[in-house]
C-alpha positions, 0 to 999 in steps of 0.5 A: 616671273618673281617680283617683276623679274623674268627668269631666263634660260639659255639653251646651248652654251656656245660662243653666241650664248655669252652675248645673250648672257651678258645682255640679260645681266644688263637688264633690270627686269631679267635674270639668268636662272639656268642653262642647258647644252647638248654637251654636259661639260659645256653647260657646266663650264658656262654655268660656273662662269655665270654662277647659275645652275646647269641642267641635263633636262630642259623640262626640269630646268623650265619647271624648277627655275620658273623660266619665263623665256628660253633663248635657244643658242644651239647650232641652226640644225639643232634648234628644234629639240630645245625650242620644242621642249622649252615651249611644251614645258611652258616657257616662251621661246626666243631662237637665235637666227635663223629660226631653223635650217629647214621649213620642217623644223621651223613649222614644228617649232611654230606648232609647238609654241602655238599648242603650248600657248607661248610666244615665239621670237627669232633673234634679229637685233639689227632691226633695232639699229637706229639707221634701220629703224629710220628707213622703216619709219620713212617707208611707213610714213609714205616718204618714198611712196610704195616700195618697188625695188629692194636690194641686199648686198652683203660682201664678206669673208670667212677664212679657214680659221673661222670654219675650223673654230667649230666642228659644225661649221661648213657642213650641210648636216651640222650647219644647214647651209653657208652664207644664206643660213648663217651670215645673211639672215639678218639682212634677209629679215630686214629686206622682208621687213621693208618690202613685205611678202614674196611671190616668186624667187629665182636663185643661184648658189655656188661655192667659189673659193672655199674648197675645204667646206661643203656649203655655199659661200655665195648666193644670188636671187631675183625676187617678185614681191606680192606688192608688185615690187621686185628685188635683188639679193647678192650675198657672199663670204668670198671677198677678203677681208670683208666689205659691207652689208647693205639693204636699200629700198627704192620707192615709186616716187623716185626716192631711195633710202638705205642702210649699211648694217655692217662695214669693214670685216664682218662681225663674227659672234664670240670671235670678233667685234663690230668694226664700223657703226651702222649708217644710212648710206642712201637717202634721197627723200626731198628735203632730207638729202642733207641729213645724212652727215648729221645722222652719221655723226649722231649714230657714230657717237651713240655707237661709241657710247655703248657695247654694240655686241650686247646693246641691241640684243638687250633691246630685243630681249627687252621687247620680248619681255614687254611682249610677255607682260603686255600679251602682244607679239614681239617685234620679230615673231616666229612667222617672221623667222619662217619667212627668212627660212622660206626665202633661203630655202627657195634659193636652194630649191631654185638652184636645184630645179633651175627654175623660179620657185613660187610662194608659199613654200612647204616642207618637202618629202625628199632627202636632199635638204631642199637641193643642198645635197 
């Protein structure tokens, strides 16, 4: 860090990397200092666009440019190498969601950061959505009592053009999974943030109407939480043209709160913008039932005054940089990221075993990718 300006590196120069680059450009205490990609040509083109140097070697990039934070934007199964190398070279690490596609890679990334004494975070910028934070504050304030029932409903659509856009999409080995690994982690993270740790999961996945891909387009799960609560997950890429993503929590005192994080056609990084503003779609706390209309108006006004594609990424990167300066954990930690990987891994294993899966989960010494193959 020079003159209170943090040097940022982007590792992996695909579509989502452009959103991070633009977010960094908008932060007064950060600068994009260099990039690396698995493909030299991709890195060179990206570097030229943002007027920064590109490197073939991550350690050289971190050392030579004095990198404070490396943002990993490679496809999910390829997060491990750049995250490990950046951490062991001395950079703090922020990994695009999910942390990894397997528990083994997740644990290796966490271990590398712990050994190097650097901070680790996972991108989950929807935690900064105003309606999401409103739900979290209500739960923390005890307004619904103990959260006893949490649900995720995410019904979206991905067409063949989406899968044809990148060679890694729709392939078990290259993408690591389908809707669970790529589209659902934001909502899964928010559910865990609201409800806490899991005790047991029974899950099921299927490919309903995408015969040209290997991975699942739909998954369901029933959850037992350690706090005694229960939960339900329905996530799918099989509904044209895409409908919504919702996370709702019901409390022991009978009150309910919820957020629609995504509406209309689902957001696709680097291919399509956010269609509708996030809103609180459920709120029955006594005395606050009539606030929904006011909040929807305020939140829509705010949404239309910013670039939502980058604004919430800016807030998460900003939080991470403050965490470095204040020597605290970022809001979304590596362990938070592992919990999301643990959840979708449990759904894959439960489908394979046709049985509930107890937590905690650890890596397996099998060659079936936790039941994906």
